PyMOL CGO cylinders between C-alpha atoms (Angstrom):
from pymol import cmd
from pymol.cgo import CYLINDER

trace = [
    CYLINDER, 93.26, 97.74, 126.46, 92.84, 94.96, 128.99, 0.3, 1, 1, 1, 1, 1, 1,
    CYLINDER, 92.84, 94.96, 128.99, 96.53, 94.08, 129.07, 0.3, 1, 1, 1, 1, 1, 1,
    CYLINDER, 96.53, 94.08, 129.07, 99.74, 95.25, 127.47, 0.3, 1, 1, 1, 1, 1, 1,
    CYLINDER, 99.74, 95.25, 127.47, 100.75, 93.78, 124.16, 0.3, 1, 1, 1, 1, 1, 1,
    CYLINDER, 100.75, 93.78, 124.16, 104.30, 92.58, 123.57, 0.3, 1, 1, 1, 1, 1, 1,
    CYLINDER, 104.30, 92.58, 123.57, 103.95, 93.97, 120.04, 0.3, 1, 1, 1, 1, 1, 1,
    CYLINDER, 103.95, 93.97, 120.04, 103.21, 97.49, 121.18, 0.3, 1, 1, 1, 1, 1, 1,
    CYLINDER, 103.21, 97.49, 121.18, 99.79, 98.65, 122.23, 0.3, 1, 1, 1, 1, 1, 1,
    CYLINDER, 99.79, 98.65, 122.23, 99.76, 101.42, 119.62, 0.3, 1, 1, 1, 1, 1, 1,
    CYLINDER, 99.76, 101.42, 119.62, 100.36, 98.86, 116.85, 0.3, 1, 1, 1, 1, 1, 1,
    CYLINDER, 100.36, 98.86, 116.85, 97.49, 96.72, 118.11, 0.3, 1, 1, 1, 1, 1, 1,
    CYLINDER, 97.49, 96.72, 118.11, 95.20, 99.77, 118.15, 0.3, 1, 1, 1, 1, 1, 1,
    CYLINDER, 95.20, 99.77, 118.15, 96.37, 100.78, 114.66, 0.3, 1, 1, 1, 1, 1, 1,
    CYLINDER, 96.37, 100.78, 114.66, 95.55, 97.31, 113.34, 0.3, 1, 1, 1, 1, 1, 1,
    CYLINDER, 95.55, 97.31, 113.34, 92.14, 97.35, 115.07, 0.3, 1, 1, 1, 1, 1, 1,
    CYLINDER, 92.14, 97.35, 115.07, 91.33, 100.73, 113.52, 0.3, 1, 1, 1, 1, 1, 1,
    CYLINDER, 91.33, 100.73, 113.52, 92.54, 99.53, 110.10, 0.3, 1, 1, 1, 1, 1, 1,
    CYLINDER, 92.54, 99.53, 110.10, 90.22, 96.51, 110.32, 0.3, 1, 1, 1, 1, 1, 1,
    CYLINDER, 90.22, 96.51, 110.32, 87.28, 98.70, 111.39, 0.3, 1, 1, 1, 1, 1, 1,
    CYLINDER, 87.28, 98.70, 111.39, 87.89, 101.06, 108.47, 0.3, 1, 1, 1, 1, 1, 1,
    CYLINDER, 87.89, 101.06, 108.47, 87.99, 98.15, 106.02, 0.3, 1, 1, 1, 1, 1, 1,
    CYLINDER, 87.99, 98.15, 106.02, 84.84, 96.59, 107.50, 0.3, 1, 1, 1, 1, 1, 1,
    CYLINDER, 84.84, 96.59, 107.50, 82.97, 99.92, 107.33, 0.3, 1, 1, 1, 1, 1, 1,
    CYLINDER, 82.97, 99.92, 107.33, 83.71, 100.87, 103.75, 0.3, 1, 1, 1, 1, 1, 1,
    CYLINDER, 83.71, 100.87, 103.75, 81.65, 104.06, 103.88, 0.3, 1, 1, 1, 1, 1, 1,
    CYLINDER, 81.65, 104.06, 103.88, 83.28, 105.52, 106.98, 0.3, 1, 1, 1, 1, 1, 1,
    CYLINDER, 83.28, 105.52, 106.98, 84.40, 109.12, 106.43, 0.3, 1, 1, 1, 1, 1, 1,
    CYLINDER, 84.40, 109.12, 106.43, 85.89, 110.20, 109.77, 0.3, 1, 1, 1, 1, 1, 1,
    CYLINDER, 85.89, 110.20, 109.77, 87.34, 108.52, 112.83, 0.3, 1, 1, 1, 1, 1, 1,
    CYLINDER, 87.34, 108.52, 112.83, 86.05, 109.16, 116.33, 0.3, 1, 1, 1, 1, 1, 1,
    CYLINDER, 86.05, 109.16, 116.33, 87.83, 111.94, 118.21, 0.3, 1, 1, 1, 1, 1, 1,
    CYLINDER, 87.83, 111.94, 118.21, 91.12, 111.19, 119.97, 0.3, 1, 1, 1, 1, 1, 1,
    CYLINDER, 91.12, 111.19, 119.97, 89.27, 111.51, 123.30, 0.3, 1, 1, 1, 1, 1, 1,
    CYLINDER, 89.27, 111.51, 123.30, 86.71, 108.90, 122.23, 0.3, 1, 1, 1, 1, 1, 1,
    CYLINDER, 86.71, 108.90, 122.23, 89.47, 106.57, 121.03, 0.3, 1, 1, 1, 1, 1, 1,
    CYLINDER, 89.47, 106.57, 121.03, 91.25, 107.03, 124.37, 0.3, 1, 1, 1, 1, 1, 1,
    CYLINDER, 91.25, 107.03, 124.37, 88.07, 106.00, 126.22, 0.3, 1, 1, 1, 1, 1, 1,
    CYLINDER, 88.07, 106.00, 126.22, 87.34, 103.09, 123.90, 0.3, 1, 1, 1, 1, 1, 1,
    CYLINDER, 87.34, 103.09, 123.90, 90.85, 101.61, 124.10, 0.3, 1, 1, 1, 1, 1, 1,
    CYLINDER, 90.85, 101.61, 124.10, 91.61, 102.81, 127.66, 0.3, 1, 1, 1, 1, 1, 1,
    CYLINDER, 91.61, 102.81, 127.66, 94.99, 104.25, 126.73, 0.3, 1, 1, 1, 1, 1, 1,
    CYLINDER, 94.99, 104.25, 126.73, 96.71, 107.64, 126.75, 0.3, 1, 1, 1, 1, 1, 1,
    CYLINDER, 96.71, 107.64, 126.75, 96.45, 110.27, 124.03, 0.3, 1, 1, 1, 1, 1, 1,
    CYLINDER, 96.45, 110.27, 124.03, 100.08, 109.60, 123.11, 0.3, 1, 1, 1, 1, 1, 1,
    CYLINDER, 100.08, 109.60, 123.11, 99.29, 105.93, 122.40, 0.3, 1, 1, 1, 1, 1, 1,
    CYLINDER, 99.29, 105.93, 122.40, 96.30, 106.93, 120.22, 0.3, 1, 1, 1, 1, 1, 1,
    CYLINDER, 96.30, 106.93, 120.22, 98.42, 109.47, 118.34, 0.3, 1, 1, 1, 1, 1, 1,
    CYLINDER, 98.42, 109.47, 118.34, 101.14, 106.88, 117.70, 0.3, 1, 1, 1, 1, 1, 1,
    CYLINDER, 101.14, 106.88, 117.70, 98.51, 104.48, 116.31, 0.3, 1, 1, 1, 1, 1, 1,
    CYLINDER, 98.51, 104.48, 116.31, 97.07, 107.22, 114.10, 0.3, 1, 1, 1, 1, 1, 1,
    CYLINDER, 97.07, 107.22, 114.10, 100.56, 108.15, 112.84, 0.3, 1, 1, 1, 1, 1, 1,
    CYLINDER, 100.56, 108.15, 112.84, 101.09, 104.51, 111.79, 0.3, 1, 1, 1, 1, 1, 1,
    CYLINDER, 101.09, 104.51, 111.79, 97.85, 104.61, 109.80, 0.3, 1, 1, 1, 1, 1, 1,
    CYLINDER, 97.85, 104.61, 109.80, 98.77, 108.00, 108.37, 0.3, 1, 1, 1, 1, 1, 1,
    CYLINDER, 98.77, 108.00, 108.37, 102.15, 106.64, 107.27, 0.3, 1, 1, 1, 1, 1, 1,
    CYLINDER, 102.15, 106.64, 107.27, 100.34, 103.77, 105.56, 0.3, 1, 1, 1, 1, 1, 1,
    CYLINDER, 100.34, 103.77, 105.56, 98.03, 106.20, 103.74, 0.3, 1, 1, 1, 1, 1, 1,
    CYLINDER, 98.03, 106.20, 103.74, 94.88, 104.96, 105.48, 0.3, 1, 1, 1, 1, 1, 1,
    CYLINDER, 94.88, 104.96, 105.48, 93.98, 108.16, 107.35, 0.3, 1, 1, 1, 1, 1, 1,
    CYLINDER, 93.98, 108.16, 107.35, 94.94, 111.81, 107.22, 0.3, 1, 1, 1, 1, 1, 1,
    CYLINDER, 94.94, 111.81, 107.22, 94.71, 114.65, 109.69, 0.3, 1, 1, 1, 1, 1, 1,
    CYLINDER, 94.71, 114.65, 109.69, 92.15, 117.26, 108.74, 0.3, 1, 1, 1, 1, 1, 1,
    CYLINDER, 92.15, 117.26, 108.74, 92.72, 120.46, 110.74, 0.3, 1, 1, 1, 1, 1, 1,
    CYLINDER, 92.72, 120.46, 110.74, 89.58, 121.46, 112.60, 0.3, 1, 1, 1, 1, 1, 1,
    CYLINDER, 89.58, 121.46, 112.60, 87.90, 118.16, 111.73, 0.3, 1, 1, 1, 1, 1, 1,
    CYLINDER, 87.90, 118.16, 111.73, 90.07, 115.42, 113.21, 0.3, 1, 1, 1, 1, 1, 1,
    CYLINDER, 90.07, 115.42, 113.21, 91.20, 112.29, 111.45, 0.3, 1, 1, 1, 1, 1, 1,
    CYLINDER, 91.20, 112.29, 111.45, 89.50, 111.16, 108.27, 0.3, 1, 1, 1, 1, 1, 1,
    CYLINDER, 89.50, 111.16, 108.27, 89.73, 108.08, 106.11, 0.3, 1, 1, 1, 1, 1, 1,
    CYLINDER, 89.73, 108.08, 106.11, 91.66, 108.44, 102.86, 0.3, 1, 1, 1, 1, 1, 1,
    CYLINDER, 91.66, 108.44, 102.86, 89.54, 107.27, 99.96, 0.3, 1, 1, 1, 1, 1, 1,
    CYLINDER, 89.54, 107.27, 99.96, 90.95, 105.22, 97.13, 0.3, 1, 1, 1, 1, 1, 1,
    CYLINDER, 90.95, 105.22, 97.13, 94.47, 103.94, 96.90, 0.3, 1, 1, 1, 1, 1, 1,
    CYLINDER, 94.47, 103.94, 96.90, 96.05, 100.84, 98.34, 0.3, 1, 1, 1, 1, 1, 1,
    CYLINDER, 96.05, 100.84, 98.34, 94.60, 99.75, 101.70, 0.3, 1, 1, 1, 1, 1, 1,
    CYLINDER, 94.60, 99.75, 101.70, 97.36, 97.25, 102.51, 0.3, 1, 1, 1, 1, 1, 1,
    CYLINDER, 97.36, 97.25, 102.51, 99.69, 98.16, 105.35, 0.3, 1, 1, 1, 1, 1, 1,
    CYLINDER, 99.69, 98.16, 105.35, 103.11, 99.55, 104.51, 0.3, 1, 1, 1, 1, 1, 1,
    CYLINDER, 103.11, 99.55, 104.51, 104.61, 96.27, 105.77, 0.3, 1, 1, 1, 1, 1, 1,
    CYLINDER, 104.61, 96.27, 105.77, 102.48, 94.26, 103.33, 0.3, 1, 1, 1, 1, 1, 1,
    CYLINDER, 102.48, 94.26, 103.33, 103.31, 96.56, 100.43, 0.3, 1, 1, 1, 1, 1, 1,
    CYLINDER, 103.31, 96.56, 100.43, 107.04, 96.50, 101.19, 0.3, 1, 1, 1, 1, 1, 1,
    CYLINDER, 107.04, 96.50, 101.19, 107.03, 92.72, 101.51, 0.3, 1, 1, 1, 1, 1, 1,
    CYLINDER, 107.03, 92.72, 101.51, 105.18, 92.44, 98.19, 0.3, 1, 1, 1, 1, 1, 1,
    CYLINDER, 105.18, 92.44, 98.19, 108.04, 94.36, 96.51, 0.3, 1, 1, 1, 1, 1, 1,
    CYLINDER, 108.04, 94.36, 96.51, 109.92, 91.04, 96.45, 0.3, 1, 1, 1, 1, 1, 1,
    CYLINDER, 109.92, 91.04, 96.45, 107.27, 89.48, 94.21, 0.3, 1, 1, 1, 1, 1, 1,
    CYLINDER, 107.27, 89.48, 94.21, 106.41, 92.63, 92.24, 0.3, 1, 1, 1, 1, 1, 1,
    CYLINDER, 106.41, 92.63, 92.24, 110.07, 93.26, 91.34, 0.3, 1, 1, 1, 1, 1, 1,
    CYLINDER, 110.07, 93.26, 91.34, 110.73, 89.52, 90.77, 0.3, 1, 1, 1, 1, 1, 1,
    CYLINDER, 110.73, 89.52, 90.77, 113.47, 89.45, 93.40, 0.3, 1, 1, 1, 1, 1, 1,
    CYLINDER, 113.47, 89.45, 93.40, 115.13, 86.19, 94.41, 0.3, 1, 1, 1, 1, 1, 1,
    CYLINDER, 115.13, 86.19, 94.41, 117.25, 85.22, 97.38, 0.3, 1, 1, 1, 1, 1, 1,
    CYLINDER, 117.25, 85.22, 97.38, 120.50, 87.18, 97.24, 0.3, 1, 1, 1, 1, 1, 1,
    CYLINDER, 120.50, 87.18, 97.24, 119.08, 90.02, 95.13, 0.3, 1, 1, 1, 1, 1, 1,
    CYLINDER, 119.08, 90.02, 95.13, 119.44, 93.62, 96.29, 0.3, 1, 1, 1, 1, 1, 1,
    CYLINDER, 119.44, 93.62, 96.29, 116.36, 95.11, 97.92, 0.3, 1, 1, 1, 1, 1, 1,
    CYLINDER, 116.36, 95.11, 97.92, 115.47, 98.74, 97.04, 0.3, 1, 1, 1, 1, 1, 1,
    CYLINDER, 115.47, 98.74, 97.04, 117.08, 101.52, 99.10, 0.3, 1, 1, 1, 1, 1, 1,
    CYLINDER, 117.08, 101.52, 99.10, 115.28, 103.44, 101.83, 0.3, 1, 1, 1, 1, 1, 1,
    CYLINDER, 115.28, 103.44, 101.83, 115.11, 106.50, 99.58, 0.3, 1, 1, 1, 1, 1, 1,
    CYLINDER, 115.11, 106.50, 99.58, 113.51, 104.55, 96.72, 0.3, 1, 1, 1, 1, 1, 1,
    CYLINDER, 113.51, 104.55, 96.72, 111.01, 102.94, 99.10, 0.3, 1, 1, 1, 1, 1, 1,
    CYLINDER, 111.01, 102.94, 99.10, 110.05, 106.33, 100.58, 0.3, 1, 1, 1, 1, 1, 1,
    CYLINDER, 110.05, 106.33, 100.58, 109.44, 107.66, 97.08, 0.3, 1, 1, 1, 1, 1, 1,
    CYLINDER, 109.44, 107.66, 97.08, 107.62, 104.54, 95.88, 0.3, 1, 1, 1, 1, 1, 1,
    CYLINDER, 107.62, 104.54, 95.88, 105.19, 104.44, 98.81, 0.3, 1, 1, 1, 1, 1, 1,
    CYLINDER, 105.19, 104.44, 98.81, 105.04, 108.10, 99.77, 0.3, 1, 1, 1, 1, 1, 1,
    CYLINDER, 105.04, 108.10, 99.77, 106.05, 107.13, 103.29, 0.3, 1, 1, 1, 1, 1, 1,
    CYLINDER, 106.05, 107.13, 103.29, 108.38, 108.73, 105.80, 0.3, 1, 1, 1, 1, 1, 1,
    CYLINDER, 108.38, 108.73, 105.80, 111.89, 107.40, 106.27, 0.3, 1, 1, 1, 1, 1, 1,
    CYLINDER, 111.89, 107.40, 106.27, 110.95, 106.51, 109.86, 0.3, 1, 1, 1, 1, 1, 1,
    CYLINDER, 110.95, 106.51, 109.86, 108.01, 104.38, 108.72, 0.3, 1, 1, 1, 1, 1, 1,
    CYLINDER, 108.01, 104.38, 108.72, 110.13, 102.67, 106.05, 0.3, 1, 1, 1, 1, 1, 1,
    CYLINDER, 110.13, 102.67, 106.05, 112.94, 101.97, 108.54, 0.3, 1, 1, 1, 1, 1, 1,
    CYLINDER, 112.94, 101.97, 108.54, 110.45, 100.49, 111.01, 0.3, 1, 1, 1, 1, 1, 1,
    CYLINDER, 110.45, 100.49, 111.01, 109.18, 98.04, 108.39, 0.3, 1, 1, 1, 1, 1, 1,
    CYLINDER, 109.18, 98.04, 108.39, 112.71, 97.21, 107.17, 0.3, 1, 1, 1, 1, 1, 1,
    CYLINDER, 112.71, 97.21, 107.17, 113.71, 96.37, 110.75, 0.3, 1, 1, 1, 1, 1, 1,
    CYLINDER, 113.71, 96.37, 110.75, 110.63, 94.16, 111.02, 0.3, 1, 1, 1, 1, 1, 1,
    CYLINDER, 110.63, 94.16, 111.02, 111.51, 92.40, 107.75, 0.3, 1, 1, 1, 1, 1, 1,
    CYLINDER, 111.51, 92.40, 107.75, 115.07, 91.86, 108.97, 0.3, 1, 1, 1, 1, 1, 1,
    CYLINDER, 115.07, 91.86, 108.97, 113.75, 90.52, 112.28, 0.3, 1, 1, 1, 1, 1, 1,
    CYLINDER, 113.75, 90.52, 112.28, 111.55, 88.08, 110.37, 0.3, 1, 1, 1, 1, 1, 1,
    CYLINDER, 111.55, 88.08, 110.37, 114.56, 86.88, 108.38, 0.3, 1, 1, 1, 1, 1, 1,
    CYLINDER, 114.56, 86.88, 108.38, 113.29, 88.16, 105.02, 0.3, 1, 1, 1, 1, 1, 1,
    CYLINDER, 113.29, 88.16, 105.02, 116.07, 90.75, 104.55, 0.3, 1, 1, 1, 1, 1, 1,
    CYLINDER, 116.07, 90.75, 104.55, 119.69, 91.01, 105.63, 0.3, 1, 1, 1, 1, 1, 1,
    CYLINDER, 119.69, 91.01, 105.63, 121.85, 94.14, 105.76, 0.3, 1, 1, 1, 1, 1, 1,
    CYLINDER, 121.85, 94.14, 105.76, 125.43, 94.06, 104.51, 0.3, 1, 1, 1, 1, 1, 1,
    CYLINDER, 125.43, 94.06, 104.51, 127.35, 97.11, 105.68, 0.3, 1, 1, 1, 1, 1, 1,
    CYLINDER, 127.35, 97.11, 105.68, 128.16, 99.32, 102.71, 0.3, 1, 1, 1, 1, 1, 1,
    CYLINDER, 128.16, 99.32, 102.71, 126.10, 97.24, 100.29, 0.3, 1, 1, 1, 1, 1, 1,
    CYLINDER, 126.10, 97.24, 100.29, 122.53, 97.73, 101.47, 0.3, 1, 1, 1, 1, 1, 1,
    CYLINDER, 122.53, 97.73, 101.47, 119.87, 95.11, 102.05, 0.3, 1, 1, 1, 1, 1, 1,
    CYLINDER, 119.87, 95.11, 102.05, 119.47, 91.81, 100.28, 0.3, 1, 1, 1, 1, 1, 1,
    CYLINDER, 119.47, 91.81, 100.28, 116.66, 89.28, 100.15, 0.3, 1, 1, 1, 1, 1, 1,
    CYLINDER, 116.66, 89.28, 100.15, 117.60, 86.28, 102.27, 0.3, 1, 1, 1, 1, 1, 1,
    CYLINDER, 117.60, 86.28, 102.27, 114.22, 84.45, 102.38, 0.3, 1, 1, 1, 1, 1, 1,
    CYLINDER, 114.22, 84.45, 102.38, 111.00, 84.63, 100.43, 0.3, 1, 1, 1, 1, 1, 1,
    CYLINDER, 111.00, 84.63, 100.43, 107.92, 85.51, 102.48, 0.3, 1, 1, 1, 1, 1, 1,
    CYLINDER, 107.92, 85.51, 102.48, 105.51, 82.59, 102.74, 0.3, 1, 1, 1, 1, 1, 1,
    CYLINDER, 105.51, 82.59, 102.74, 102.81, 84.29, 100.64, 0.3, 1, 1, 1, 1, 1, 1,
    CYLINDER, 102.81, 84.29, 100.64, 105.45, 85.05, 97.97, 0.3, 1, 1, 1, 1, 1, 1,
    CYLINDER, 105.45, 85.05, 97.97, 107.22, 81.69, 97.94, 0.3, 1, 1, 1, 1, 1, 1,
    CYLINDER, 107.22, 81.69, 97.94, 107.73, 80.33, 94.44, 0.3, 1, 1, 1, 1, 1, 1,
    CYLINDER, 107.73, 80.33, 94.44, 107.42, 76.68, 93.51, 0.3, 1, 1, 1, 1, 1, 1,
]
cmd.load_cgo(trace, "trace")
């Protein structure tokens, strides 16, 4: 990476890999971690964090003895996109309760850590608000979900 990203270098790499996977629809396996380290000029830890993000989103999976391979089929949207789309899919309005962490983990087959990361992002973007003891509520509709 030529310079550090304020968003997190591993997130930038994860998004780059996601875009490459989508552009190359027939790709079966990812390059080795060593090759990814050379390509992106970052540490193994940064590459592994990026791969864990993609794994949490169901885009790639670790194949022991093989490396990382692309998961075929399923939803290719990021976990953040899928969790944001819950507002429209569940017909939620401003002030409505947003599903719990446990329900989101079950719904998306994602880890609690991945779900919490996206919830924090949604709160930071002003889409959700947390009320202690009551959970999260919708406080703004995402622009691509906005209703007329």
